[in-house]
C-alpha positions as a Python dict, from the first residue, in 0.01 Angstrom:
ca = {
    (1, 'M'): (0, 0, 0),
    (2, 'L'): (-291, -121, -210),
    (3, 'R'): (-453, -263, 102),
    (4, 'C'): (-437, 79, 277),
    (5, 'Y'): (-593, 244, -28),
    (6, 'L'): (-879, -9, -35),
    (7, 'L'): (-944, 37, 337),
    (8, 'F'): (-943, 415, 290),
    (9, 'A'): (-1183, 386, -6),
    (10, 'L'): (-1419, 164, 196),
    (11, 'K'): (-1407, 405, 488),
    (12, 'F'): (-1472, 701, 257),
    (13, 'K'): (-1769, 525, 98),
    (14, 'N'): (-1905, 438, 442),
    (15, 'M'): (-1858, 801, 544),
    (16, 'D'): (-2088, 904, 259),
    (17, 'L'): (-2347, 653, 376),
    (18, 'I'): (-2312, 761, 738),
    (19, 'T'): (-2336, 1129, 642),
    (20, 'V'): (-2651, 1070, 437),
    (21, 'L'): (-2811, 858, 710),
    (22, 'I'): (-2728, 1115, 979),
    (23, 'L'): (-2873, 1399, 770),
    (24, 'V'): (-3190, 1203, 695),
    (25, 'F'): (-3224, 1108, 1062),
    (26, 'I'): (-3174, 1467, 1182),
    (27, 'G'): (-3424, 1592, 925),
    (28, 'L'): (-3683, 1338, 1037),
    (29, 'V'): (-3624, 1421, 1404),
    (30, 'L'): (-3668, 1792, 1334),
    (31, 'L'): (-3992, 1722, 1147),
    (32, 'L'): (-4111, 1510, 1439),
    (33, 'V'): (-4027, 1790, 1684),
    (34, 'E'): (-4216, 2033, 1461),
    (35, 'L'): (-4527, 1816, 1448),
    (36, 'I'): (-4543, 1713, 1812),
    (37, 'F'): (-4384, 1988, 2019),
    (38, 'L'): (-4394, 2303, 1803),
    (39, 'P'): (-4705, 2283, 1584),
    (40, 'G'): (-4731, 2526, 1295),
    (41, 'I'): (-4487, 2615, 1022),
    (42, 'T'): (-4183, 2730, 1215),
    (43, 'L'): (-3812, 2746, 1159),
    (44, 'I'): (-3766, 2395, 1301),
    (45, 'G'): (-3998, 2239, 1041),
    (46, 'I'): (-3838, 2425, 754),
    (47, 'L'): (-3492, 2337, 881),
    (48, 'G'): (-3594, 1971, 914),
    (49, 'F'): (-3724, 1965, 558),
    (50, 'L'): (-3405, 2128, 427),
    (51, 'V'): (-3176, 1888, 616),
    (52, 'L'): (-3382, 1593, 490),
    (53, 'A'): (-3362, 1726, 133),
    (54, 'V'): (-2984, 1773, 159),
    (55, 'G'): (-2950, 1416, 289),
    (56, 'V'): (-3149, 1277, -4),
    (57, 'W'): (-2958, 1496, -251),
    (58, 'L'): (-2625, 1373, -112),
    (59, 'G'): (-2756, 1018, -142),
    (60, 'Y'): (-2812, 1071, -513),
    (61, 'D'): (-2488, 1261, -561),
    (62, 'K'): (-2246, 1039, -369),
    (63, 'M'): (-2408, 697, -387),
    (64, 'G'): (-2571, 684, -730),
    (65, 'M'): (-2922, 682, -869),
    (66, 'A'): (-3035, 343, -736),
    (67, 'N'): (-2923, 413, -380),
    (68, 'G'): (-3065, 765, -407),
    (69, 'H'): (-3407, 620, -495),
    (70, 'I'): (-3387, 388, -194),
    (71, 'I'): (-3294, 674, 40),
    (72, 'L'): (-3571, 893, -104),
    (73, 'S'): (-3826, 614, -64),
    (74, 'I'): (-3722, 550, 296),
    (75, 'A'): (-3733, 923, 376),
    (76, 'L'): (-4080, 959, 220),
    (77, 'V'): (-4221, 655, 398),
    (78, 'L'): (-4081, 765, 733),
    (79, 'S'): (-4202, 1123, 684),
    (80, 'I'): (-4553, 1005, 601),
    (81, 'A'): (-4545, 766, 897),
    (82, 'I'): (-4439, 1047, 1131),
    (83, 'V'): (-4722, 1271, 1011),
    (84, 'F'): (-4975, 987, 1027),
    (85, 'F'): (-4880, 872, 1375),
    (86, 'S'): (-4862, 1225, 1513),
    (87, 'F'): (-5226, 1273, 1412),
    (88, 'K'): (-5328, 918, 1503),
    (89, 'A'): (-5171, 935, 1850),
    (90, 'D'): (-5397, 1234, 1929),
    (91, 'V'): (-5096, 1451, 2003),
    (92, 'W'): (-5288, 1760, 1890),
    (93, 'S'): (-5555, 1721, 2158),
    (94, 'K'): (-5324, 1856, 2427),
    (95, 'F'): (-5294, 2180, 2229),
    (96, 'A'): (-5669, 2216, 2171),
    (97, 'L'): (-5893, 2425, 2393),
    (98, 'K'): (-6160, 2194, 2533),
    (99, 'D'): (-6319, 2413, 2800),
    (100, 'V'): (-6617, 2625, 2706),
    (101, 'N'): (-6669, 2960, 2871),
    (102, 'H'): (-7042, 3021, 2906),
    (103, 'S'): (-7019, 3327, 3128),
    (104, 'R'): (-7077, 3679, 3007),
    (105, 'V'): (-6977, 4019, 3130),
    (106, 'N'): (-7232, 4161, 3372),
    (107, 'D'): (-7446, 3846, 3374),
    (108, 'N'): (-7618, 3964, 3690),
    (109, 'V'): (-7698, 4317, 3573),
    (110, 'K'): (-8070, 4284, 3495),
    (111, 'P'): (-8196, 4163, 3834),
    (112, 'Q'): (-7986, 4399, 4049),
    (113, 'L'): (-7936, 4725, 3859),
    (114, 'Q'): (-8204, 4970, 3749),
    (115, 'E'): (-8194, 5288, 3548),
    (116, 'G'): (-8141, 5575, 3785),
    (117, 'D'): (-7917, 5387, 4032),
    (118, 'T'): (-7615, 5586, 4145),
    (119, 'G'): (-7267, 5456, 4206),
    (120, 'K'): (-6901, 5548, 4197),
    (121, 'A'): (-6643, 5497, 3923),
    (122, 'L'): (-6366, 5265, 4045),
    (123, 'S'): (-6145, 5322, 3744),
    (124, 'A'): (-6119, 5592, 3482),
    (125, 'L'): (-6406, 5559, 3235),
    (126, 'R'): (-6250, 5619, 2892),
    (127, 'P'): (-6527, 5559, 2779),
    (128, 'S'): (-6556, 5224, 2955),
    (129, 'G'): (-6428, 5102, 3288),
    (130, 'T'): (-6537, 4964, 3625),
    (131, 'A'): (-6789, 5116, 3863),
    (132, 'M'): (-6931, 5014, 4201),
    (133, 'F'): (-7309, 4975, 4242),
    (134, 'H'): (-7466, 4813, 4551),
    (135, 'D'): (-7119, 4709, 4677),
    (136, 'Q'): (-7043, 4511, 4360),
    (137, 'P'): (-6818, 4607, 4067),
    (138, 'Y'): (-6968, 4626, 3717),
    (139, 'E'): (-6833, 4704, 3374),
    (140, 'V'): (-6988, 5030, 3258),
    (141, 'H'): (-6972, 5257, 2953),
    (142, 'T'): (-7024, 5627, 2900),
    (143, 'N'): (-7158, 5799, 2589),
    (144, 'G'): (-6805, 5896, 2492),
    (145, 'E'): (-6714, 6109, 2793),
    (146, 'F'): (-6397, 6046, 2989),
    (147, 'L'): (-6459, 6032, 3362),
    (148, 'D'): (-6202, 6023, 3642),
    (149, 'P'): (-6200, 5758, 3917),
    (150, 'D'): (-6423, 5829, 4221),
    (151, 'T'): (-6671, 6024, 4007),
    (152, 'T'): (-7032, 5978, 4118),
    (153, 'I'): (-7228, 5834, 3825),
    (154, 'I'): (-7587, 5744, 3743),
    (155, 'I'): (-7719, 5466, 3519),
    (156, 'T'): (-7897, 5614, 3219),
    (157, 'R'): (-7965, 5296, 3023),
    (158, 'I'): (-7918, 4918, 3043),
    (159, 'N'): (-7906, 4766, 2697),
    (160, 'H'): (-7844, 4389, 2665),
    (161, 'Y'): (-7618, 4371, 2971),
    (162, 'K'): (-7438, 4690, 2869),
    (163, 'V'): (-7465, 4951, 3144),
    (164, 'I'): (-7455, 5312, 3016),
    (165, 'V'): (-7372, 5582, 3273),
    (166, 'K'): (-7321, 5957, 3297),
    (167, 'P'): (-7182, 6179, 3571),
    (168, 'V'): (-7423, 6309, 3830),
    (169, 'S'): (-7468, 6684, 3778),
}
């Protein structure tokens, strides 16, 4: 009978250790997922931190102060290592925008369009939209008027690649 009690006590103590280790491991995995796959402060990162904190708290509560310090130290070292290696491994570079867009709207306006050219509105101009001049579409703006599609328009002003139009009277 005493032997069964001792085996049960050893199993129960190991269950505390296994529970604490599983919670710490799950918390660290969730933090790793947060840092590598889901960057930003999201529910996964907060959940990982909470599970890790519960694992450390259970370590102090069920296994004593000395073992709690060891579990806390291991959790801190592993957490810092995860953060360090996620930045060191250049994981963030796959989330960064590396291409530069040098193009502008209506880049070819100056050489081809002149004040006084007539064209046709392709879309509704409310007060901006698309119009066709010389068989090419351009982004155009009115002076606040709303114009329907297929309205014949005339260029009144070109100001820094911004084409200002009005309806032909």
